[in-house]
C-alpha positions, 0 to 999 in steps of 0.5 A: 285213298281207299276210303276217299279221303279229301286229303289224298290228293294233297298227301300224294302231291306232298309225297311227290315233292319229298320223293323228288327232293330226295332223288335230287339230293341222292343223284349228287352222289356217286355211290351206288346206293345213293344212285339207287336210291335216287332212281327209286325216289324218281319212281315213287315221285312219278307215281305219287304225281299220277295219283295226285292228279 
């Protein structure tokens, strides 16, 4: 992104998709570390989506 790559938007969009999938999977589990992971991945997905826009 810093160098204006033509692929930056695609990479950010893919990152958002991956983080969303991880969040959904981790949210299925009751363990605290899974809940923490789901929250972190959701935040990451939100930020990556913003950068992909």
